[in-house]
SELUMVO-99245 format. One record per residue (C-alpha): residue number from 1; x, y, z; residue in three letters. Coordinates in nm, 4 decimals. Layout:
N
 lumba       xx       yy       zz kemi
   NUM        X        Y        Z  ALA
...
***
This chain:
299
 lumba       xx       yy       zz kemi
     1  -3.5204   1.0907   1.6971  MET
     2  -3.7286   1.1104   1.3782  LEU
     3  -3.4573   0.9458   1.1701  SER
     4  -3.4358   0.6597   1.4203  ARG
     5  -3.8136   0.6161   1.4049  PHE
     6  -3.8063   0.6084   1.0237  PHE
     7  -3.5314   0.3472   1.0441  ASN
     8  -3.7338   0.1415   1.2932  PHE
     9  -4.0427   0.1321   1.0686  VAL
    10  -3.8362   0.1202   0.7452  GLU
    11  -4.0242   0.4134   0.5968  ILE
    12  -3.8557   0.3607   0.2572  ARG
    13  -4.0399   0.0294   0.2132  THR
    14  -4.3857   0.1877   0.2349  LYS
    15  -4.3924   0.2376  -0.1399  ILE
    16  -4.5776  -0.0933  -0.1639  THR
    17  -4.8917   0.0405   0.0018  SER
    18  -4.8770   0.4043  -0.1123  THR
    19  -4.8189   0.3271  -0.4805  PHE
    20  -5.1100   0.0809  -0.4838  THR
    21  -5.3335   0.3350  -0.3100  PHE
    22  -5.2615   0.6130  -0.5604  PHE
    23  -5.2785   0.3776  -0.8571  MET
    24  -5.6323   0.2839  -0.7464  THR
    25  -5.7264   0.6498  -0.6938  ILE
    26  -5.6107   0.7079  -1.0518  GLY
    27  -5.8389   0.4290  -1.1738  LEU
    28  -6.1373   0.5820  -0.9930  LEU
    29  -6.0694   0.9213  -1.1503  LEU
    30  -6.0180   0.7713  -1.4968  TYR
    31  -6.3496   0.5891  -1.4700  GLN
    32  -6.5112   0.9209  -1.3659  LYS
    33  -6.6129   0.7741  -1.0339  GLN
    34  -6.6847   1.0285  -0.7637  GLU
    35  -6.4246   0.9914  -0.4880  VAL
    36  -6.5241   1.0170  -0.1239  ASN
    37  -6.2068   1.1924  -0.0109  TRP
    38  -6.2906   1.1760   0.3607  LYS
    39  -6.3302   0.7973   0.3631  LEU
    40  -6.0338   0.7535   0.1290  SER
    41  -5.8136   0.9664   0.3557  PHE
    42  -5.9202   0.7715   0.6656  LEU
    43  -5.8402   0.4480   0.4863  PHE
    44  -5.4985   0.5791   0.3803  PHE
    45  -5.4121   0.6798   0.7380  VAL
    46  -5.5219   0.3450   0.8820  SER
    47  -5.3491   0.1496   0.6047  MET
    48  -5.0238   0.3460   0.6252  PHE
    49  -4.9996   0.3347   1.0056  LEU
    50  -5.0702  -0.0377   1.0117  PHE
    51  -4.8061  -0.0896   0.7443  ASP
    52  -4.5617   0.0872   0.9780  LEU
    53  -4.6858  -0.1301   1.2657  THR
    54  -4.6243  -0.4625   1.0924  THR
    55  -4.2710  -0.3599   0.9992  THR
    56  -4.2021  -0.2430   1.3545  ALA
    57  -4.3301  -0.5745   1.4948  ILE
    58  -4.1139  -0.7644   1.2476  ASN
    59  -3.8013  -0.5698   1.3459  ASN
    60  -3.8806  -0.6032   1.7163  TYR
    61  -3.9095  -0.9809   1.6899  ILE
    62  -3.6149  -1.0285   1.4518  ASP
    63  -3.3782  -0.8277   1.6708  THR
    64  -3.4816  -1.0378   1.9670  LYS
    65  -3.3987  -1.3586   1.7808  ASP
    66  -3.0710  -1.2477   1.6190  ASN
    67  -2.9569  -1.0240   1.9069  GLU
    68  -2.9211  -0.7152   1.6846  GLN
    69  -2.9932  -0.3706   1.8260  LYS
    70  -3.2998  -0.1571   1.7636  LEU
    71  -3.2837   0.2214   1.7069  PRO
    72  -3.4596   0.2512   2.0475  PHE
    73  -3.4617   0.0600   2.3728  GLY
    74  -3.6906  -0.2425   2.3617  ARG
    75  -3.9450  -0.0858   2.5994  LYS
    76  -3.9606   0.2312   2.3902  THR
    77  -3.9920   0.0247   2.0717  ALA
    78  -4.2786  -0.1720   2.2244  LEU
    79  -4.4600   0.1488   2.3249  VAL
    80  -4.4231   0.2803   1.9690  LEU
    81  -4.5697  -0.0431   1.8338  ILE
    82  -4.8705  -0.0168   2.0653  TYR
    83  -4.9264   0.3488   1.9736  VAL
    84  -4.9066   0.2819   1.5993  LEU
    85  -5.1339  -0.0207   1.6316  LEU
    86  -5.3828   0.1632   1.8509  GLY
    87  -5.4133   0.4670   1.6230  VAL
    88  -5.4414   0.2506   1.3098  SER
    89  -5.7150   0.0387   1.4710  ILE
    90  -5.8997   0.3477   1.5940  LEU
    91  -5.8876   0.5054   1.2481  THR
    92  -6.0033   0.1783   1.0943  GLY
    93  -6.2974   0.1568   1.3348  LEU
    94  -6.4007   0.5152   1.2523  ILE
    95  -6.3839   0.4239   0.8830  LEU
    96  -6.6017   0.1164   0.9437  ALA
    97  -6.8558   0.3249   1.1389  MET
    98  -6.8785   0.5717   0.8500  LEU
    99  -6.9133   0.2970   0.5875  SER
   100  -7.0526  -0.0490   0.6652  ASP
   101  -6.9922  -0.3920   0.8141  VAL
   102  -6.8076  -0.5180   0.5043  VAL
   103  -6.5242  -0.2732   0.5719  ILE
   104  -6.5228  -0.3834   0.9374  LEU
   105  -6.4901  -0.7505   0.8400  ILE
   106  -6.2342  -0.7015   0.5632  ILE
   107  -6.0370  -0.4579   0.7765  GLY
   108  -6.0379  -0.7007   1.0683  GLY
   109  -5.9032  -0.9778   0.8459  ILE
   110  -5.6285  -0.7472   0.7186  CYS
   111  -5.5262  -0.6499   1.0724  PHE
   112  -5.5240  -1.0124   1.1878  LEU
   113  -5.3156  -1.1362   0.8953  CYS
   114  -5.0815  -0.8377   0.9242  GLY
   115  -5.0016  -0.9251   1.2855  ILE
   116  -4.9761  -1.2996   1.2203  LEU
   117  -4.7440  -1.2228   0.9287  TYR
   118  -4.4558  -1.1698   1.1706  THR
   119  -4.5944  -1.2752   1.5101  TYR
   120  -4.7088  -1.6068   1.6514  GLY
   121  -4.5755  -1.9618   1.6815  PRO
   122  -4.5401  -1.9945   1.3030  VAL
   123  -4.5364  -1.6481   1.1380  PRO
   124  -4.6664  -1.6322   0.7817  ILE
   125  -4.3355  -1.4778   0.6688  SER
   126  -4.1604  -1.8013   0.7650  ARG
   127  -4.3921  -2.0127   0.5515  MET
   128  -4.4076  -2.0726   0.1737  PRO
   129  -4.7245  -1.8597   0.1670  LEU
   130  -4.5454  -1.5324   0.2430  GLY
   131  -4.5270  -1.4102  -0.1152  GLU
   132  -4.8915  -1.4897  -0.1872  VAL
   133  -5.0180  -1.3322   0.1355  ILE
   134  -4.8151  -1.0119   0.0967  SER
   135  -4.9124  -0.9832  -0.2696  GLY
   136  -5.2792  -1.0423  -0.1894  ALA
   137  -5.3098  -0.7916   0.0926  PHE
   138  -5.1103  -0.5166  -0.0755  TYR
   139  -5.2195  -0.5919  -0.4311  GLY
   140  -5.5825  -0.7002  -0.3891  ILE
   141  -5.7175  -0.5826  -0.0537  MET
   142  -5.6023  -0.2202  -0.0872  ILE
   143  -5.7670  -0.1746  -0.4302  PRO
   144  -6.0787  -0.3623  -0.3163  PHE
   145  -6.1337  -0.1522  -0.0036  ILE
   146  -6.0681   0.1729  -0.1890  LEU
   147  -6.2960   0.0809  -0.4788  LEU
   148  -6.5655  -0.0483  -0.2415  TYR
   149  -6.5621   0.2786  -0.0469  LEU
   150  -6.5977   0.4886  -0.3611  ASN
   151  -6.8542   0.2988  -0.5682  THR
   152  -7.2306   0.2573  -0.5216  PRO
   153  -7.3465  -0.0092  -0.2781  SER
   154  -7.3566  -0.3522  -0.4406  GLY
   155  -7.1088  -0.2695  -0.7170  THR
   156  -6.8734  -0.5461  -0.6022  TYR
   157  -7.0644  -0.7300  -0.3325  LEU
   158  -7.3678  -0.6958  -0.1141  LEU
   159  -7.3873  -0.8351   0.2379  LEU
   160  -7.7335  -0.8869   0.3835  GLU
   161  -7.7884  -1.0387   0.7263  TYR
   162  -8.0354  -1.0867   1.0059  ASN
   163  -8.0632  -1.3127   1.3098  LEU
   164  -8.1329  -1.6177   1.0926  GLU
   165  -7.9428  -1.5815   0.7658  THR
   166  -7.6423  -1.4212   0.6047  VAL
   167  -7.6451  -1.3622   0.2300  ARG
   168  -7.3489  -1.2460   0.0213  ILE
   169  -7.4110  -1.1431  -0.3388  THR
   170  -7.1009  -1.1133  -0.5582  LEU
   171  -7.0970  -0.9215  -0.8849  GLN
   172  -6.8784  -1.1447  -1.1019  ILE
   173  -6.7735  -0.9007  -1.3764  VAL
   174  -6.6632  -0.6174  -1.1425  PRO
   175  -6.4810  -0.8694  -0.9206  ILE
   176  -6.2955  -1.0131  -1.2217  LEU
   177  -6.2030  -0.6613  -1.3346  GLN
   178  -6.0729  -0.5892  -0.9843  LEU
   179  -5.8627  -0.9057  -0.9878  LEU
   180  -5.7197  -0.8179  -1.3285  LEU
   181  -5.6325  -0.4685  -1.2089  PHE
   182  -5.4722  -0.6216  -0.8982  SER
   183  -5.2355  -0.8399  -1.1012  VAL
   184  -4.9836  -0.5553  -1.1335  ILE
   185  -4.9501  -0.4591  -0.7635  PRO
   186  -4.9836  -0.8239  -0.6592  PHE
   187  -4.6944  -0.9466  -0.8734  CYS
   188  -4.4472  -0.6648  -0.8119  VAL
   189  -4.5154  -0.6729  -0.4354  THR
   190  -4.4851  -1.0518  -0.4115  ALA
   191  -4.1602  -1.0328  -0.6081  ASN
   192  -4.0035  -0.8072  -0.3447  ILE
   193  -4.0523  -1.0771  -0.0832  MET
   194  -3.9574  -1.3517  -0.3280  LEU
   195  -3.6285  -1.1760  -0.4071  ALA
   196  -3.5637  -1.1299  -0.0354  ASN
   197  -3.6255  -1.4987   0.0351  ASN
   198  -3.4106  -1.6097  -0.2586  ILE
   199  -3.1213  -1.4005  -0.1283  CYS
   200  -3.1681  -1.5318   0.2271  ASP
   201  -3.2220  -1.8963   0.1314  LEU
   202  -2.8975  -2.0373   0.2748  LYS
   203  -2.9323  -1.8375   0.5959  LYS
   204  -3.2992  -1.9335   0.6290  ASP
   205  -3.2200  -2.3043   0.5955  ILE
   206  -2.9782  -2.2797   0.8887  LEU
   207  -3.2527  -2.1416   1.1146  VAL
   208  -3.5135  -2.3840   0.9738  LYS
   209  -3.7099  -2.1095   0.8019  ARG
   210  -3.8722  -2.2815   0.5058  HIS
   211  -3.9896  -2.0156   0.2602  THR
   212  -4.1102  -2.0677  -0.0971  LEU
   213  -3.7594  -2.0820  -0.2579  PRO
   214  -3.6734  -2.3681  -0.0211  TYR
   215  -3.9468  -2.5807  -0.1791  TYR
   216  -3.9170  -2.4833  -0.5464  ILE
   217  -3.5405  -2.4310  -0.5742  GLY
   218  -3.4121  -2.2700  -0.8939  ASP
   219  -3.7663  -2.2362  -1.0248  ARG
   220  -3.7982  -1.9420  -0.7877  ALA
   221  -3.5936  -1.7369  -1.0358  LEU
   222  -3.8289  -1.8307  -1.3191  LEU
   223  -4.1262  -1.7355  -1.0999  LEU
   224  -3.9552  -1.4028  -1.0253  PHE
   225  -3.9273  -1.3221  -1.3963  ALA
   226  -4.2760  -1.4542  -1.4790  PHE
   227  -4.4321  -1.2207  -1.2221  GLY
   228  -4.3050  -0.9162  -1.4100  TYR
   229  -4.4074  -1.0512  -1.7505  TYR
   230  -4.7560  -1.1139  -1.6143  LEU
   231  -4.7965  -0.7434  -1.5326  THR
   232  -4.7529  -0.6576  -1.9002  TYR
   233  -5.0095  -0.9162  -2.0099  PHE
   234  -5.2501  -0.7690  -1.7529  ALA
   235  -5.1928  -0.4171  -1.8876  THR
   236  -5.2715  -0.5247  -2.2444  VAL
   237  -5.5810  -0.7146  -2.1277  ALA
   238  -5.7108  -0.4134  -1.9338  MET
   239  -5.6656  -0.1853  -2.2349  VAL
   240  -5.8500  -0.4331  -2.4569  ILE
   241  -6.1329  -0.4540  -2.2018  LEU
   242  -6.1344  -0.0713  -2.1739  LYS
   243  -6.0530  -0.0787  -1.8019  ILE
   244  -5.7482   0.1368  -1.8769  LEU
   245  -5.6734   0.3907  -2.1473  SER
   246  -5.4664   0.2870  -2.4542  PRO
   247  -5.2122   0.5401  -2.3276  LEU
   248  -5.1215   0.2868  -2.0600  CYS
   249  -4.9695   0.0663  -2.3306  LEU
   250  -4.6667   0.2962  -2.3088  LEU
   251  -4.5930   0.1020  -1.9913  ASN
   252  -4.4788  -0.1852  -2.2146  LEU
   253  -4.1582   0.0059  -2.2880  PHE
   254  -4.0536  -0.0378  -1.9265  THR
   255  -3.9771  -0.4012  -2.0104  ILE
   256  -3.6338  -0.2808  -2.1248  ILE
   257  -3.5033  -0.1653  -1.7826  PRO
   258  -3.7084  -0.4326  -1.6043  VAL
   259  -3.5498  -0.7091  -1.8129  GLN
   260  -3.2056  -0.5619  -1.7466  LYS
   261  -3.2748  -0.5875  -1.3732  ASN
   262  -3.4071  -0.9428  -1.4094  ILE
   263  -3.0854  -1.0442  -1.5877  ASN
   264  -2.8762  -0.8892  -1.3109  ALA
   265  -3.0679  -1.0857  -1.0470  PHE
   266  -3.0340  -1.4097  -1.2429  PHE
   267  -2.6554  -1.3691  -1.2426  LYS
   268  -2.6236  -1.3029  -0.8703  LYS
   269  -2.8689  -1.3341  -0.5821  GLN
   270  -2.7082  -1.1385  -0.3016  GLU
   271  -2.8942  -0.9210  -0.0520  LYS
   272  -2.6452  -0.6362  -0.0570  ALA
   273  -2.5815  -0.6406  -0.4311  ALA
   274  -2.8934  -0.7382  -0.6255  THR
   275  -3.1996  -0.7442  -0.3978  PHE
   276  -3.2435  -0.3776  -0.4886  ILE
   277  -3.3530  -0.4786  -0.8415  VAL
   278  -3.6888  -0.5934  -0.7016  ALA
   279  -3.7409  -0.2474  -0.5511  ILE
   280  -3.6328  -0.0815  -0.8762  LYS
   281  -3.8706  -0.2931  -1.0832  ASN
   282  -4.1551  -0.2165  -0.8420  PHE
   283  -4.0985   0.1572  -0.8794  ILE
   284  -4.0559   0.1354  -1.2577  ILE
   285  -4.3743  -0.0651  -1.3198  ILE
   286  -4.6005   0.0833  -1.0523  MET
   287  -4.4717   0.4378  -1.0973  GLY
   288  -4.5105   0.4368  -1.4744  THR
   289  -4.8544   0.2741  -1.4642  THR
   290  -4.9800   0.5167  -1.1982  THR
   291  -4.8540   0.8230  -1.3865  VAL
   292  -5.0049   0.7013  -1.7144  LEU
   293  -5.3425   0.6404  -1.5486  ILE
   294  -5.3436   0.9924  -1.4041  PHE
   295  -5.2443   1.1405  -1.7399  ILE
   296  -5.5297   0.9424  -1.8979  SER
   297  -5.7762   1.1202  -1.6695  THR
   298  -5.6628   1.4552  -1.8101  LEU
   299  -5.6928   1.3732  -2.1794  ILE
***
């Protein structure tokens, strides 16, 4: 039963959210920022359960369209989706009640986009925006929410409102630092979907699914490689700006196995044979960076 559930929600793919979460926790600790573990834990639960929900919805819809079988009956699968969605929403609402309206608004946007990613008349995953949206919500929104919850009010933005006006004050430097930090999870997450869409291009064309590779052709491979190179530029920039410790420059050595995987994908773009390189590169880059940040907090 449990193994079928894990298969239904593709538990192995949840590295995208968990790695980004712990990488951001590492940044907070390195910057000697006091962590509110209760709020952070509530956010992790809501985030993780909703990540499971979106995958379950995607599999439920895809198996309906391609007539493949689910690990459960369709009624059971639908109940599981509702339970996961309900608990994740409830946890998110508790988190918003314990924090402020900004978390409620940002969380609501995340939930809406997560559902529309695979559900609706034109799901986001079937559009050329899929890579950007997935990269943004995993790579930017997770760090933003976690940093917002664990820093003093107004560090990143301040929302003031009454019956007549709404005022949003953005702190430019912290926001830019957040965006720079988000480059790494954004790129490696977007590249997982990009690799998937490159491998499925011919099949997607047959079902009139026009993803990014459909529009940019062979340049999709160049974009795939550029995404990884950009993570290394971001690492160097963050060390120079003292966002990260110089120890994190050791991450640059991961370019050797990453480049080997890029070369393998350039030679052959097949789902069964080479899509796995995008997962490997994600683990190599995110895993190494996260470990180095945590080590930096100790020394």
